[in-house]
GUVOMAR-258537 format. One record per residue (C-alpha): chain; x, y, z. Coordinates in Angstrom, 3 decimals, always signed. Last residue first. Layout:
BEGIN
chain, east, north, up
A, X, Y, Z
...
end
This chain:
BEGIN
chain, east, north, up
A, -11.694, +6.614, +15.190
A, -11.951, +9.953, +17.007
A, -15.096, +9.145, +18.928
A, -17.926, +11.371, +20.116
A, -20.206, +10.538, +23.027
A, -22.876, +12.596, +24.681
A, -23.918, +15.657, +26.618
A, -24.872, +19.189, +25.630
A, -26.425, +21.766, +27.976
A, -28.225, +24.810, +26.673
A, -29.435, +28.245, +27.720
A, -31.255, +29.394, +24.612
A, -30.466, +32.867, +23.293
A, -32.518, +32.332, +20.101
A, -29.509, +33.145, +17.926
A, -27.241, +31.035, +20.144
A, -29.575, +28.055, +19.893
A, -29.759, +28.458, +16.126
A, -25.998, +28.884, +15.700
A, -25.212, +25.916, +17.931
A, -27.610, +23.753, +15.914
A, -26.136, +24.959, +12.612
A, -22.627, +24.074, +13.925
A, -23.624, +20.619, +15.181
A, -25.795, +19.409, +12.318
A, -24.777, +19.664, +8.671
A, -21.271, +21.092, +8.976
A, -20.099, +19.331, +12.142
A, -21.709, +15.934, +11.558
A, -20.784, +15.895, +7.885
A, -17.119, +16.586, +8.718
A, -16.877, +14.233, +11.736
A, -18.465, +11.054, +10.421
A, -15.451, +8.787, +10.866
A, -16.883, +6.926, +13.884
A, -20.554, +7.546, +14.768
A, -21.516, +10.636, +16.733
A, -23.850, +10.109, +19.702
A, -25.609, +13.217, +20.984
A, -27.537, +14.192, +24.116
A, -29.267, +17.566, +24.180
A, -30.680, +19.638, +27.028
A, -32.390, +22.991, +26.516
A, -33.085, +24.789, +29.794
A, -35.971, +27.040, +30.725
A, -36.613, +29.102, +33.875
A, -39.889, +30.647, +35.063
A, -40.894, +27.840, +37.434
A, -38.939, +24.821, +36.210
A, -39.037, +24.133, +32.514
A, -37.425, +21.498, +30.355
A, -36.635, +21.670, +26.668
A, -35.657, +18.409, +25.038
A, -33.061, +17.318, +22.501
A, -32.232, +13.792, +21.320
A, -29.427, +13.207, +18.838
A, -28.236, +10.373, +16.631
A, -25.166, +10.543, +14.416
A, -23.473, +9.607, +11.133
A, -23.994, +5.931, +10.225
A, -27.646, +6.494, +9.405
A, -28.804, +10.009, +10.283
A, -31.109, +10.116, +13.329
A, -32.402, +13.500, +14.484
A, -33.747, +15.476, +17.418
A, -32.663, +19.088, +16.842
A, -35.747, +20.374, +15.020
A, -37.913, +17.811, +16.874
A, -37.464, +19.486, +20.295
A, -39.173, +17.088, +22.728
A, -41.083, +18.609, +25.626
A, -40.498, +18.631, +29.367
A, -42.414, +20.094, +32.324
A, -40.383, +19.080, +35.353
A, -41.599, +17.130, +38.400
A, -41.515, +13.931, +36.344
A, -37.723, +13.767, +36.348
A, -36.380, +13.787, +32.813
A, -34.795, +10.728, +31.161
A, -32.979, +11.394, +27.887
A, -32.126, +8.795, +25.237
A, -29.631, +8.443, +22.408
A, -28.909, +5.794, +19.765
A, -25.556, +4.526, +18.616
A, -24.531, +1.123, +17.320
A, -26.078, -1.737, +15.348
A, -27.273, +0.697, +12.681
A, -30.374, +2.820, +11.925
A, -30.331, +4.195, +15.476
A, -33.282, +5.215, +17.627
A, -33.898, +8.610, +19.201
A, -35.306, +8.674, +22.729
A, -37.444, +10.685, +25.134
A, -37.968, +9.422, +28.694
A, -40.248, +10.302, +31.592
A, -38.845, +9.732, +35.081
A, -40.111, +8.784, +38.559
A, -39.364, +5.091, +38.193
A, -36.808, +4.375, +35.438
A, -38.495, +2.651, +32.513
A, -36.386, +0.568, +30.134
A, -38.320, -2.685, +30.423
A, -40.209, -2.353, +27.164
A, -39.903, -0.636, +23.812
A, -42.276, -1.653, +21.062
A, -42.235, -1.401, +17.282
A, -38.556, -0.499, +17.114
A, -37.852, +1.048, +13.703
A, -35.037, +3.386, +14.784
A, -33.277, +0.784, +16.904
A, -32.480, +1.204, +20.600
A, -28.709, +0.721, +20.787
A, -28.578, +3.074, +23.823
A, -25.283, +4.363, +22.490
A, -25.584, +7.601, +24.479
A, -27.460, +7.845, +27.749
A, -28.918, +10.820, +29.580
A, -30.234, +11.270, +33.116
A, -31.938, +14.514, +34.177
A, -32.999, +15.719, +37.621
A, -30.654, +13.292, +39.333
A, -32.116, +11.676, +42.441
A, -29.051, +10.828, +44.514
A, -28.749, +7.670, +46.583
A, -25.634, +6.608, +44.651
A, -26.444, +2.991, +45.461
A, -30.021, +3.269, +44.161
A, -28.849, +4.980, +40.991
A, -26.267, +2.250, +40.423
A, -28.867, -0.490, +40.943
A, -31.206, +1.192, +38.436
A, -28.356, +1.429, +35.949
A, -27.295, -2.196, +36.463
A, -30.857, -3.327, +35.754
A, -30.937, -1.186, +32.590
A, -27.668, -2.706, +31.357
A, -28.538, -5.145, +28.584
A, -31.603, -3.283, +27.276
A, -29.743, +0.033, +27.444
A, -27.032, -1.177, +25.108
A, -23.526, +0.374, +25.255
A, -24.474, +2.737, +28.160
A, -22.312, +5.759, +27.431
A, -23.309, +7.493, +30.641
A, -24.564, +10.976, +31.546
A, -25.827, +12.373, +34.868
A, -27.460, +15.773, +35.426
A, -28.028, +17.744, +38.628
A, -30.117, +20.734, +39.726
A, -29.400, +21.587, +43.372
A, -31.405, +20.488, +46.404
A, -29.785, +17.056, +46.693
A, -26.531, +18.607, +47.889
A, -23.513, +16.509, +47.038
A, -22.081, +14.107, +49.600
A, -18.587, +13.844, +48.048
A, -18.131, +10.372, +49.534
A, -21.002, +8.995, +47.436
A, -19.516, +10.426, +44.249
A, -16.044, +9.125, +45.056
A, -17.435, +5.628, +45.712
A, -19.427, +5.636, +42.465
A, -16.521, +6.805, +40.242
A, -16.434, +10.500, +39.600
A, -15.623, +12.628, +36.561
A, -15.681, +16.401, +36.910
A, -17.705, +19.450, +35.980
A, -17.871, +23.175, +36.659
A, -20.418, +25.269, +34.821
A, -21.009, +28.964, +35.495
A, -24.480, +30.335, +34.815
A, -26.099, +27.987, +37.315
A, -28.537, +25.177, +36.499
A, -31.924, +25.369, +38.192
A, -32.851, +25.335, +41.844
A, -31.775, +28.923, +42.478
A, -34.323, +29.510, +45.227
A, -32.229, +27.404, +47.619
A, -29.371, +29.899, +47.703
A, -26.243, +29.487, +45.588
A, -22.836, +28.406, +46.886
A, -23.677, +24.715, +46.417
A, -24.087, +25.370, +42.706
A, -20.397, +26.198, +42.292
A, -19.240, +22.910, +43.778
A, -22.041, +21.111, +41.948
A, -20.466, +21.173, +38.531
A, -17.138, +20.032, +39.949
A, -13.635, +20.485, +38.590
A, -12.926, +20.945, +34.920
A, -13.181, +24.729, +34.970
A, -15.950, +26.637, +33.245
A, -16.947, +29.808, +31.429
A, -20.326, +29.445, +29.776
A, -20.461, +29.313, +25.978
A, -22.695, +32.044, +24.578
A, -19.767, +33.863, +22.968
A, -18.800, +30.750, +21.013
A, -21.380, +31.164, +18.258
A, -20.295, +34.751, +17.681
A, -16.603, +33.876, +17.038
A, -14.227, +36.818, +17.590
A, -14.444, +37.165, +21.368
A, -14.158, +33.420, +21.890
A, -11.073, +33.362, +19.663
A, -9.315, +35.814, +21.987
A, -10.173, +33.557, +24.903
A, -8.679, +30.625, +22.971
A, -5.456, +32.515, +22.321
A, -5.232, +33.505, +25.984
A, -5.630, +29.882, +27.093
A, -3.032, +28.528, +24.644
A, -4.278, +26.988, +21.436
A, -3.032, +23.669, +20.034
A, -6.089, +21.618, +21.000
A, -8.631, +24.095, +19.629
A, -9.681, +22.159, +16.510
A, -10.044, +18.827, +18.308
A, -11.355, +16.458, +15.612
A, -9.812, +17.867, +12.446
A, -6.727, +19.396, +14.065
A, -6.144, +16.239, +16.077
A, -6.291, +14.195, +12.880
A, -3.606, +16.373, +11.275
A, -1.435, +16.238, +14.384
A, -1.359, +12.439, +14.357
A, -3.325, +10.193, +16.688
A, -2.093, +8.194, +19.651
A, -3.460, +4.714, +20.386
A, -0.024, +3.107, +20.603
A, +1.511, +0.021, +18.985
A, +4.747, +1.893, +18.169
A, +4.731, +5.467, +19.474
A, +3.346, +8.600, +17.848
A, +4.144, +11.708, +19.870
A, +7.314, +12.383, +17.876
A, +5.357, +12.830, +14.602
A, +7.834, +13.958, +11.935
A, +10.973, +12.829, +13.826
A, +9.472, +9.371, +14.409
A, +8.798, +9.044, +10.717
A, +5.129, +8.585, +9.949
A, +2.620, +5.878, +8.967
A, -1.005, +6.432, +7.991
A, -3.831, +4.614, +9.814
A, -6.110, +7.722, +9.783
A, -7.136, +7.317, +13.457
A, -4.562, +5.187, +15.288
A, -1.742, +7.036, +13.540
A, +1.147, +4.671, +12.846
A, +4.763, +4.763, +14.027
A, +5.981, +1.324, +12.932
A, +8.846, +2.365, +10.642
A, +11.117, -0.276, +9.149
A, +12.328, +2.133, +6.462
A, +9.914, +4.803, +5.288
A, +10.428, +6.799, +2.120
A, +9.928, +10.554, +2.163
A, +6.507, +12.225, +1.871
A, +7.327, +14.625, +4.729
A, +4.015, +14.270, +6.598
A, +2.442, +11.011, +5.405
A, +5.780, +9.230, +5.517
A, +6.119, +7.026, +2.478
A, +5.872, +3.310, +1.755
A, +2.922, +2.402, +4.080
A, +0.592, +4.954, +2.473
A, +1.300, +3.469, -0.904
A, +0.000, +0.000, +0.000
end
């Protein structure tokens, strides 16, 4: 194969080189892509630029970009720490999501030890890899966490687009909205606690075979509204996904000044 004979970056011949990008599968000289290691899952700079367009920017450069790009101005400022750390500072009347997002990953024991306030708005997301197979584990996890999340979302539910009947996926106290997949992978679903008024947003809820599935809802609490979307992007569908769905969706939500929260799964391979 031609791509094995020459370095993708410098186009010079390769001799016994095993430095391969896990994403595009092209080979490189070690000097051309020093981060690529034999038998690793690293990706080349070109693939990073396509999938993570801001990865090379310093903080000040990114802030400057925020000021120049209209669709990014609506993004909340955040640190990768804890969503609920900031919320715990608010009074009880502020029972909806705060203006400043802070988030972190927790395993079950860490979450239980953190003892988060149950009065604040909370959201949980998992890549479930088949809801039918793992619904019992989910209900057990929720019981062990002893925390009633206001919204629970799953990507890769594997619920099919043409399902005639869906059974045994109820979570007590929640109403769900789902988008089926046309393939053996993907699918998205959102569970909203029954105390909230929730409606499906069909303009953003879509299923494109082999590209992505998305489910979007608008929920209301008192006089506040929040748009929540969960998305699963299929492998190697990045360009179509960005141009035909994600960027137009961000533009529309920004234009209508919708406070929004996105969750989901996107893969580089």
